[in-house]
MILO-360067 format. One record per residue: x, y, z of N, C-alpha, C, CB in turn; residue number from 1. Coordinates in nm, 4 decimals, padded with zeros to 6 digits. Each point is the difference from the previous one (the first is absolute). Glycine has a CB too. Layout:
<site n_X="X" n_Y="Y" n_Z="Z" ca_X="X" ca_Y="Y" ca_Z="Z" c_X="X" c_Y="Y" c_Z="Z" cb_X="X" cb_Y="Y" cb_Z="Z" num="NUM"/>
...
***
This chain:
<site n_X="00.5710" n_Y="01.1252" n_Z="-00.0715" ca_X="00.1306" ca_Y="00.0142" ca_Z="-00.0012" c_X="00.0693" c_Y="-00.1317" c_Z="-00.0624" cb_X="-00.0266" cb_Y="00.1639" cb_Z="00.2013" num="1"/>
<site n_X="00.1067" n_Y="-00.1602" n_Z="-00.3068" ca_X="00.0610" ca_Y="-00.1074" ca_Z="-00.0574" c_X="00.0878" c_Y="-00.0750" c_Z="00.1080" cb_X="-00.0079" cb_Y="00.1223" cb_Z="-00.2275" num="2"/>
<site n_X="00.0234" n_Y="-00.2558" n_Z="00.2116" ca_X="00.0940" ca_Y="-00.0650" ca_Z="00.0895" c_X="00.1302" c_Y="00.0164" c_Z="-00.0395" cb_X="-00.1535" cb_Y="-00.1517" cb_Z="00.0536" num="3"/>
<site n_X="00.2450" n_Y="00.1807" n_Z="00.0232" ca_X="00.1373" ca_Y="00.0298" ca_Z="-00.0186" c_X="00.0831" c_Y="-00.1173" c_Z="-00.0647" cb_X="-00.0261" cb_Y="00.1548" cb_Z="00.1975" num="4"/>
<site n_X="00.1311" n_Y="-00.1110" n_Z="-00.2686" ca_X="00.0842" ca_Y="-00.1051" ca_Z="-00.0689" c_X="00.0796" c_Y="-00.0758" c_Z="00.1087" cb_X="00.0222" cb_Y="00.1425" cb_Z="-00.2182" num="5"/>
<site n_X="-00.0177" n_Y="-00.0966" n_Z="00.3363" ca_X="00.0889" ca_Y="-00.0583" ca_Z="00.1048" c_X="-00.0641" c_Y="-00.1428" c_Z="00.0492" cb_X="00.0787" cb_Y="00.2515" cb_Z="00.0793" num="6"/>
<site n_X="-00.1858" n_Y="-00.2830" n_Z="-00.1366" ca_X="-00.0679" ca_Y="-00.1203" ca_Z="00.0418" c_X="00.0490" c_Y="-00.1106" c_Z="-00.1073" cb_X="-00.2162" cb_Y="00.1326" cb_Z="00.1108" num="7"/>
<site n_X="00.2880" n_Y="-00.0959" n_Z="-00.2040" ca_X="00.0406" ca_Y="-00.0871" ca_Z="-00.1099" c_X="-00.0830" c_Y="00.0091" c_Z="-00.1194" cb_X="00.0846" cb_Y="-00.1448" cb_Z="00.1615" num="8"/>
<site n_X="-00.0423" n_Y="00.0706" n_Z="-00.2713" ca_X="-00.0628" ca_Y="00.0057" ca_Z="-00.1262" c_X="-00.1427" c_Y="-00.0759" c_Z="00.0045" cb_X="00.2399" cb_Y="00.0135" cb_Z="-00.1110" num="9"/>
<site n_X="-00.3428" n_Y="00.0593" n_Z="00.0545" ca_X="-00.1281" ca_Y="-00.0385" ca_Z="-00.0038" c_X="-00.0113" c_Y="-00.1330" c_Z="-00.0822" cb_X="-00.0708" cb_Y="00.2443" cb_Z="00.0277" num="10"/>
<site n_X="-00.0051" n_Y="-00.3419" n_Z="00.0340" ca_X="-00.0176" ca_Y="-00.1320" ca_Z="-00.0597" c_X="-00.1471" c_Y="-00.0385" c_Z="00.0001" cb_X="00.2301" cb_Y="-00.0670" cb_Z="00.0750" num="11"/>
<site n_X="-00.3088" n_Y="00.1264" n_Z="-00.1666" ca_X="-00.1385" ca_Y="-00.0165" ca_Z="-00.0019" c_X="-00.0259" c_Y="-00.1403" c_Z="-00.0586" cb_X="-00.0427" cb_Y="00.2536" cb_Z="-00.0216" num="12"/>
<site n_X="-00.0632" n_Y="-00.3228" n_Z="00.0640" ca_X="-00.0526" ca_Y="-00.1265" ca_Z="-00.0585" c_X="-00.0490" c_Y="00.0483" c_Z="-00.1407" cb_X="-00.0745" cb_Y="-00.1199" cb_Z="00.2344" num="13"/>
<site n_X="00.0636" n_Y="00.0222" n_Z="-00.3243" ca_X="-00.0510" ca_Y="00.0287" ca_Z="-00.1395" c_X="-00.1437" c_Y="00.0661" c_Z="-00.0015" cb_X="00.1389" cb_Y="-00.2020" cb_Z="-00.0813" num="14"/>
<site n_X="-00.2207" n_Y="00.1448" n_Z="00.1563" ca_X="-00.1424" ca_Y="00.0696" ca_Z="00.0186" c_X="-00.0001" c_Y="00.1320" c_Z="00.0547" cb_X="-00.0886" cb_Y="-00.2093" cb_Z="00.0357" num="15"/>
<site n_X="00.1836" n_Y="00.2375" n_Z="00.0644" ca_X="00.0161" ca_Y="00.1310" ca_Z="00.0494" c_X="00.0442" c_Y="00.1064" c_Z="-00.1017" cb_X="00.0493" cb_Y="-00.1118" cb_Z="00.2085" num="16"/>
<site n_X="00.0435" n_Y="00.0676" n_Z="-00.2872" ca_X="00.0578" ca_Y="00.0898" ca_Z="-00.0967" c_X="-00.0993" c_Y="00.0166" c_Z="-00.1230" cb_X="00.2409" cb_Y="-00.0719" cb_Z="00.0770" num="17"/>
<site n_X="-00.3208" n_Y="-00.0286" n_Z="-00.1071" ca_X="-00.1001" ca_Y="00.0158" ca_Z="-00.0968" c_X="-00.1179" c_Y="00.0928" c_Z="00.0375" cb_X="00.0689" cb_Y="-00.2223" cb_Z="-00.0695" num="18"/>
<site n_X="-00.0913" n_Y="00.2381" n_Z="00.2045" ca_X="-00.0950" ca_Y="00.0937" ca_Z="00.0513" c_X="00.0566" c_Y="00.1408" c_Z="00.0230" cb_X="-00.1118" cb_Y="-00.1935" cb_Z="00.1025" num="19"/>
<site n_X="00.2432" n_Y="00.2038" n_Z="-00.1242" ca_X="00.0660" ca_Y="00.1303" ca_Z="00.0073" c_X="00.0189" c_Y="00.0526" c_Z="00.1335" cb_X="-00.0907" cb_Y="00.0434" cb_Z="-00.2075" num="20"/>
<site n_X="00.1041" n_Y="-00.1378" n_Z="00.3096" ca_X="00.0102" ca_Y="00.0366" ca_Z="00.1415" c_X="00.1325" c_Y="00.0642" c_Z="00.0358" cb_X="-00.1531" cb_Y="-00.1852" cb_Z="00.0497" num="21"/>
<site n_X="00.1498" n_Y="00.2822" n_Z="00.0334" ca_X="00.1269" ca_Y="00.0675" ca_Z="00.0427" c_X="-00.0005" c_Y="00.0150" c_Z="00.1436" cb_X="00.0201" cb_Y="00.1214" cb_Z="-00.2081" num="22"/>
<site n_X="00.0738" n_Y="-00.1599" n_Z="00.2723" ca_X="00.0010" ca_Y="00.0025" ca_Z="00.1465" c_X="00.0077" c_Y="00.1450" c_Z="00.0622" cb_X="00.1117" cb_Y="-00.2280" cb_Z="-00.0135" num="23"/>
<site n_X="-00.1869" n_Y="00.2715" n_Z="00.0962" ca_X="-00.0104" ca_Y="00.1305" ca_Z="00.0672" c_X="-00.0215" c_Y="-00.0217" c_Z="00.1453" cb_X="-00.0920" cb_Y="00.1071" cb_Z="-00.2035" num="24"/>
<site n_X="00.1273" n_Y="00.0042" n_Z="00.2888" ca_X="-00.0299" ca_Y="-00.0053" ca_Z="00.1391" c_X="-00.1210" c_Y="00.0817" c_Z="00.0201" cb_X="00.2363" cb_Y="-00.0343" cb_Z="00.0662" num="25"/>
<site n_X="-00.3347" n_Y="-00.0227" n_Z="-00.0071" ca_X="-00.1199" ca_Y="00.0558" ca_Z="00.0432" c_X="-00.0362" c_Y="-00.0458" c_Z="00.1377" cb_X="-00.0687" cb_Y="00.0151" cb_Z="-00.2314" num="26"/>
<site n_X="-00.0263" n_Y="00.0817" n_Z="00.3000" ca_X="-00.0512" ca_Y="-00.0472" ca_Z="00.1259" c_X="-00.0817" c_Y="-00.1271" c_Z="-00.0036" cb_X="00.0025" cb_Y="00.2301" cb_Z="00.0615" num="27"/>
<site n_X="-00.0008" n_Y="-00.3006" n_Z="00.0378" ca_X="-00.0714" ca_Y="-00.1338" ca_Z="00.0177" c_X="-00.1488" c_Y="00.0183" c_Z="-00.0394" cb_X="00.1598" cb_Y="-00.0725" cb_Z="00.1943" num="28"/>
<site n_X="-00.2297" n_Y="00.1808" n_Z="-00.1409" ca_X="-00.1308" ca_Y="00.0148" ca_Z="-00.0279" c_X="-00.0342" c_Y="00.0406" c_Z="-00.1466" cb_X="-00.0156" cb_Y="00.0521" cb_Z="00.2380" num="29"/>
<site n_X="00.1179" n_Y="00.0126" n_Z="-00.2958" ca_X="-00.0205" ca_Y="00.0306" ca_Z="-00.1471" c_X="00.0069" c_Y="-00.1328" c_Z="-00.0885" cb_X="00.1073" cb_Y="00.2384" cb_Z="00.0383" num="30"/>
<site n_X="-00.0082" n_Y="-00.3196" n_Z="00.0088" ca_X="00.0093" ca_Y="-00.1340" ca_Z="-00.0641" c_X="-00.1235" c_Y="-00.0837" c_Z="00.0059" cb_X="00.2315" cb_Y="00.0068" cb_Z="00.0556" num="31"/>
<site n_X="-00.2957" n_Y="-00.0071" n_Z="00.0655" ca_X="-00.1170" ca_Y="-00.0735" ca_Z="00.0233" c_X="-00.1094" c_Y="00.0656" c_Z="-00.0978" cb_X="00.0691" cb_Y="-00.0612" cb_Z="00.2555" num="32"/>
<site n_X="-00.0889" n_Y="00.1773" n_Z="-00.2476" ca_X="-00.1017" ca_Y="00.0703" ca_Z="-00.0795" c_X="00.0130" c_Y="-00.0317" c_Z="-00.1496" cb_X="-00.0019" cb_Y="00.1836" cb_Z="00.1720" num="33"/>
<site n_X="00.1296" n_Y="-00.1699" n_Z="-00.2152" ca_X="00.0318" ca_Y="-00.0291" ca_Z="-00.1512" c_X="-00.0417" c_Y="-00.1417" c_Z="-00.0300" cb_X="00.2021" cb_Y="00.1594" cb_Z="-00.0063" num="34"/>
<site n_X="-00.1614" n_Y="-00.2486" n_Z="00.0954" ca_X="-00.0265" ca_Y="-00.1414" ca_Z="-00.0271" c_X="-00.1517" c_Y="-00.0302" c_Z="00.0142" cb_X="00.2353" cb_Y="-00.0601" cb_Z="00.0830" num="35"/>
<site n_X="-00.3013" n_Y="00.1166" n_Z="00.0018" ca_X="-00.1517" ca_Y="-00.0033" ca_Z="00.0079" c_X="-00.0679" c_Y="00.0446" c_Z="-00.1299" cb_X="00.0180" cb_Y="00.0473" cb_Z="00.2452" num="36"/>
<site n_X="00.0338" n_Y="00.0671" n_Z="-00.2900" ca_X="-00.0662" ca_Y="00.0621" ca_Z="-00.1342" c_X="00.0164" c_Y="-00.0834" c_Z="-00.1176" cb_X="00.0449" cb_Y="00.2220" cb_Z="00.0788" num="37"/>
<site n_X="00.0875" n_Y="-00.2870" n_Z="-00.0767" ca_X="00.0219" ca_Y="-00.0760" ca_Z="-00.1203" c_X="-00.0694" c_Y="-00.1304" c_Z="-00.0041" cb_X="00.2089" cb_Y="00.1087" cb_Z="-00.0147" num="38"/>
<site n_X="-00.2394" n_Y="-00.1653" n_Z="00.1358" ca_X="-00.0848" ca_Y="-00.1280" ca_Z="00.0131" c_X="-00.1527" c_Y="00.0379" c_Z="-00.0262" cb_X="00.1704" cb_Y="-00.1065" cb_Z="00.1805" num="39"/>
<site n_X="-00.2125" n_Y="00.2231" n_Z="-00.1410" ca_X="-00.1348" ca_Y="00.0352" ca_Z="-00.0231" c_X="-00.0298" c_Y="00.0235" c_Z="-00.1524" cb_X="-00.0026" cb_Y="00.0994" cb_Z="00.2341" num="40"/>
<site n_X="00.1030" n_Y="-00.0316" n_Z="-00.3002" ca_X="-00.0065" ca_Y="00.0318" ca_Z="-00.1475" c_X="00.0414" c_Y="-00.1365" c_Z="-00.0857" cb_X="00.0658" cb_Y="00.2671" cb_Z="00.0507" num="41"/>
<site n_X="-00.0412" n_Y="-00.3700" n_Z="00.0179" ca_X="00.0413" ca_Y="-00.1285" ca_Z="-00.0700" c_X="00.1277" c_Y="00.0345" c_Z="-00.0894" cb_X="-00.2544" cb_Y="-00.0956" cb_Z="-00.0059" num="42"/>
<site n_X="00.3404" n_Y="00.1584" n_Z="00.0495" ca_X="00.1274" ca_Y="00.0292" ca_Z="-00.0724" c_X="00.1180" c_Y="-00.0306" c_Z="00.0770" cb_X="-00.1097" cb_Y="00.1706" cb_Z="-00.1171" num="43"/>
<site n_X="00.0887" n_Y="-00.2351" n_Z="00.2260" ca_X="00.1140" ca_Y="-00.0589" ca_Z="00.0836" c_X="00.0627" c_Y="-00.1133" c_Z="-00.0636" cb_X="-00.1088" cb_Y="00.0682" cb_Z="00.1993" num="44"/>
<site n_X="00.2499" n_Y="-00.0907" n_Z="-00.1646" ca_X="00.0685" ca_Y="-00.1108" ca_Z="-00.0573" c_X="-00.0509" c_Y="-00.1186" c_Z="00.0814" cb_X="00.2094" cb_Y="00.1353" cb_Z="-00.0776" num="45"/>
<site n_X="-00.1682" n_Y="-00.2501" n_Z="00.0276" ca_X="-00.0507" ca_Y="-00.1313" ca_Z="00.0562" c_X="00.0229" c_Y="-00.0130" c_Z="00.1514" cb_X="00.0476" cb_Y="-00.1067" cb_Z="-00.2227" num="46"/>
<site n_X="00.0649" n_Y="00.1714" n_Z="00.2613" ca_X="00.0345" ca_Y="-00.0087" ca_Z="00.1430" c_X="-00.0518" c_Y="00.1096" c_Z="00.0875" cb_X="00.1952" cb_Y="-00.1130" cb_Z="-00.0729" num="47"/>
<site n_X="-00.2970" n_Y="00.1975" n_Z="00.0198" ca_X="-00.0475" ca_Y="00.1176" ca_Z="00.0710" c_X="-00.0725" c_Y="-00.0399" c_Z="00.1296" cb_X="-00.0205" cb_Y="00.1225" cb_Z="-00.2200" num="48"/>
<site n_X="-00.0602" n_Y="-00.2297" n_Z="00.2310" ca_X="-00.0713" ca_Y="-00.0198" ca_Z="00.1243" c_X="00.1066" c_Y="-00.0371" c_Z="00.1141" cb_X="-00.2184" cb_Y="-00.0786" cb_Z="-00.1328" num="49"/>
<site n_X="00.3205" n_Y="00.0017" n_Z="00.0876" ca_X="00.1051" ca_Y="-00.0345" ca_Z="00.0939" c_X="00.0649" c_Y="00.1185" c_Z="00.0563" cb_X="00.0358" cb_Y="-00.2033" cb_Z="-00.1189" num="50"/>
<site n_X="-00.0016" n_Y="00.2863" n_Z="00.0270" ca_X="00.0762" ca_Y="00.1254" ca_Z="00.0254" c_X="-00.0733" c_Y="00.0831" c_Z="00.1100" cb_X="00.0880" cb_Y="00.0028" cb_Z="-00.2456" num="51"/>
<site n_X="-00.2235" n_Y="00.0139" n_Z="00.2047" ca_X="-00.0911" ca_Y="00.0799" ca_Z="00.0955" c_X="-00.0039" c_Y="-00.0682" c_Z="00.1351" cb_X="-00.1465" cb_Y="00.0809" cb_Z="-00.1919" num="52"/>
<site n_X="00.1371" n_Y="-00.2183" n_Z="00.1963" ca_X="-00.0010" ca_Y="-00.0658" ca_Z="00.1346" c_X="00.1292" c_Y="00.0468" c_Z="00.0780" cb_X="-00.1332" cb_Y="-00.2112" cb_Z="-00.0930" num="53"/>
<site n_X="00.2431" n_Y="00.1939" n_Z="00.0353" ca_X="00.1337" ca_Y="00.0315" ca_Z="00.0627" c_X="-00.0006" c_Y="00.1469" c_Z="00.0503" cb_X="00.1211" cb_Y="-00.1691" cb_Z="-00.1564" num="54"/>
<site n_X="-00.1587" n_Y="00.2533" n_Z="00.0657" ca_X="00.0150" ca_Y="00.1415" ca_Z="00.0333" c_X="-00.0982" c_Y="00.0313" c_Z="00.1248" cb_X="00.0631" cb_Y="00.0622" cb_Z="-00.2570" num="55"/>
<site n_X="-00.1775" n_Y="-00.1228" n_Z="00.2579" ca_X="-00.0970" ca_Y="00.0243" ca_Z="00.1054" c_X="00.0505" c_Y="-00.0656" c_Z="00.1291" cb_X="-00.1914" cb_Y="00.0110" cb_Z="-00.1690" num="56"/>
<site n_X="00.2614" n_Y="-00.1247" n_Z="00.1576" ca_X="00.0616" ca_Y="-00.0619" ca_Z="00.1203" c_X="00.1210" c_Y="00.0769" c_Z="00.0498" cb_X="-00.0795" cb_Y="-00.2204" cb_Z="-00.0797" num="57"/>
<site n_X="00.1538" n_Y="00.2839" n_Z="-00.0013" ca_X="00.1169" ca_Y="00.0838" ca_Z="00.0382" c_X="-00.0639" c_Y="00.1319" c_Z="00.0792" cb_X="00.1556" cb_Y="-00.0875" cb_Z="-00.2215" num="58"/>
<site n_X="-00.2586" n_Y="00.1350" n_Z="00.1614" ca_X="-00.0596" ca_Y="00.1187" ca_Z="00.0578" c_X="-00.0650" c_Y="-00.0298" c_Z="00.1290" cb_X="-00.0330" cb_Y="00.0904" cb_Z="-00.2212" num="59"/>
<site n_X="-00.0362" n_Y="-00.2087" n_Z="00.2447" ca_X="-00.0505" ca_Y="-00.0546" ca_Z="00.1228" c_X="00.1108" c_Y="-00.0139" c_Z="00.1120" cb_X="-00.1736" cb_Y="-00.1219" cb_Z="-00.1422" num="60"/>
<site n_X="00.2817" n_Y="00.0682" n_Z="00.0984" ca_X="00.1116" ca_Y="-00.0364" ca_Z="00.0822" c_X="00.0679" c_Y="00.1314" c_Z="00.0505" cb_X="00.0323" cb_Y="-00.2228" cb_Z="-00.1309" num="61"/>
<site n_X="-00.0281" n_Y="00.3302" n_Z="00.0368" ca_X="00.0565" ca_Y="00.1163" ca_Z="00.0280" c_X="-00.0635" c_Y="00.0843" c_Z="00.1143" cb_X="00.0663" cb_Y="-00.0159" cb_Z="-00.2310" num="62"/>
<site n_X="-00.2054" n_Y="-00.0120" n_Z="00.2414" ca_X="-00.0666" ca_Y="00.0773" ca_Z="00.0944" c_X="-00.0401" c_Y="00.1273" c_Z="-00.0342" cb_X="00.1093" cb_Y="-00.1170" cb_Z="00.1376" num="63"/>
<site n_X="-00.1782" n_Y="00.1927" n_Z="-00.0494" ca_X="-00.0183" ca_Y="00.1439" ca_Z="-00.0217" c_X="00.1121" c_Y="00.0764" c_Z="-00.0226" cb_X="-00.1738" cb_Y="-00.0194" cb_Z="00.1247" num="64"/>
<site n_X="00.1646" n_Y="00.1158" n_Z="-00.2246" ca_X="00.1148" ca_Y="00.0872" ca_Z="-00.0105" c_X="-00.0190" c_Y="00.1303" c_Z="00.0657" cb_X="00.0531" cb_Y="-00.1083" cb_Z="-00.2040" num="65"/>
***
């Protein structure tokens, strides 16, 4: 689901725009899986490992659903 305009105008970093990134809402587990797959395929952006760590930490702190 696209992120709504009520959050303000999108301001991607240059490298994010070059990669064609578009913010969307996804479940935390889907975000983790997508990041893991990108890292395994060596197609993750330079910040991919940090992003994955943060996502896993958020998931850990959220506890069982």
